RORO-95953 format. One record per residue (C-alpha): residue in three letters; x, y negated, z. Coordinates in steps of 0.05 Angstrom, whole numbers, plus 5000, padded with zeros to 4 digits. Example, Ala and Ser with C-alpha at 12.3 -4.5 7.8 and 13.67 -1.06 7.14 Angstrom:
2
Ala524650905156Ser527350215143
END
This chain:
231
Met500350045001Ala506149485009Gly509049694946Val501549544918Thr500248864950Arg507248584931Phe505548754849Val499048474863Ala502147844893Ser507047744830Ser501647834785Leu496747344818Ala501646744825Pro496046304782Ala490046474812Ala494446294880Gln497445634853Arg490745304845Phe489445294917Ala497444914927Pro499344514958Thr493644004973Ala487844524961Ala491144985002Ala492844645057Gly485244375060Ala482345025052Leu486645335111Arg485244675150Gln477744845146Val479145595168Leu483145365229Glu477344945253Ile473545365240Ala477145905288Ile477845445341Asp472445085349Gly467145655332Tyr461545635284Gln454445835296Arg454446555333Phe462246565326Pro465446365394Gly471745965385Ala478846135400Glu479445695464Arg473046105482Ile474946775469Ala481946755508Asp478346405569Asn473946955575Lys479447505569Leu483647205613Ala478147175666Arg475747895649Cys482448155665Gly483847825723Gly488347285696Asp493347655665Ala495647295603Gln498347925580Leu492248335581Ala488247855558Val491647785496Glu491548545483Ala484248515496Val483947865449Ile487748335392Asp484248925411Gln477648635395His479248335327Ile482448845302Arg475349235318Leu471148625286Ala476448575221Gly474549335213Val467849185218Gln464349315147Gly460748675120Phe463448295175Val463947695126Thr455947725125Ser455047975193Ile458247415244Gly454946855249Gly453146645173Leu460346635157Val459746775087Thr456346125081Leu462045745102Pro463245115060Val471045405055Ala474145324989Leu476246044993Pro472346744969Ala468046915021Asn471047595039Leu478847245035Thr473846685083Gly471947195139Leu478147555146Ala481546915143Val479046625203Val478047315248Gln485147305242Ala485846565250Arg481946505317Met486247215344Val492246855329Ala489446195360Ala486846495423Ile493946815433Ala497446195425His492745775479Leu493846445527Arg501146345518Gly499645615530Tyr500345155472Asp495744675461Leu491444805404Asp490144055384Asp497844125371Pro497943985297Arg505444475299Val501244915336Arg496044975279Thr500845065228Ala504445635276Val497445925277Ile497045925200Thr504346205190Cys503046745232Leu497547055185Leu503547175141Gly505847725190Glu513547955204Asp514648185135Gly511747645114Val515447065150Ala521747465138Asp520947565066Arg520046835058Leu525246595109Arg529647095056Lys527746774995Ser528646115027Ser520245955013Leu519145825086Val525045415131Thr523645735203Ser519846095245Pro513045995275Leu515745885357Ala519845335319Ile515245045275Ala510144995342Thr516644705380Ala518444225338Pro520243485357Val515643315303Phe510343555263Asp511543615178Pro506543555133Glu510543685067Leu511944445116Asp504644465124Arg502544495061Gln508144915043Val506145445088Ala499345345064Gly500845475000Glu505046165013Val499346425065Val493346425006Ala497546634962Glu498747265013Leu491947325031Ile489847364961Ala494647904950Arg491848325007Ile484648134987Ser486548504910Gly490249044940Lys484949344986Arg480649214922Met485549724879Ala484550214938Leu478150174942Thr477150294859Val481050944875Thr476551064932Arg468650894893Arg466951624878Ile468751944944Pro462251734986Leu464251455055Leu471851445034Gly471650725010Gly468950425070Ala473450705115Val479650485077Gly476449815067Ala476249835144Gly482350155156Val486249625112Asp482349015144Gly484049335216Trp490749505206Ser493348715175Thr489648485235Tyr493248925280Arg500148735252Val498347875242Gly496548065326Gln502648395338Tyr507047875308Ala502747435333Asp504047635408Glu511447735399Ser512947125371Leu508346615409Val513046635466Arg510546315538Arg511245625531Ile514545355594Pro511444645612Arg514944145616Pro517443795689Ile513943155700Glu519342545709Pro519042215769
END
């Protein structure tokens, strides 16, 4: 599947380019706003994070693991795009199936960031959240090719917000998401004639992708230690 995804990524470059750089940044900004603030019956990241923290007795790491588990299940549910608070009707300039998965994964990463002490209103943190959607392999590949200059942690803790970096990250993430969705479609085409197998494959692909993104965010967004207040 990884090989298929890489092949699809290269073949879909023209499709991805129509979202980049400005359009991609705008679309992902909408995704982030929905993921962080919530939409209809889809609670926002801070609410989800605080709820898990309360249920885990204040243990932030257990809460992070609970957030990841919840979103893996959510991503694996077939038809989640149309069933979660009307996500299919979101005013986002991305395909509906891509938007649904992006919102679910972005909320998961944002909730992890909140549990680790990051300010979700900080534009640097929001860029870092989006960067995490690339996953470990996606970030490493782009760092190697110099299409990405630094890690999510470095972005979140940078001295200042870099709008150009934000646009660059957005273009890379949209291309990656398009490749994943298209790779899943190719896998489903192979299983189309086998009853029930297609649904299982689709759920597995989305669940596995979400697991990888969650694990990467867990490892990358280490706990933020607040600076001491100077007298």
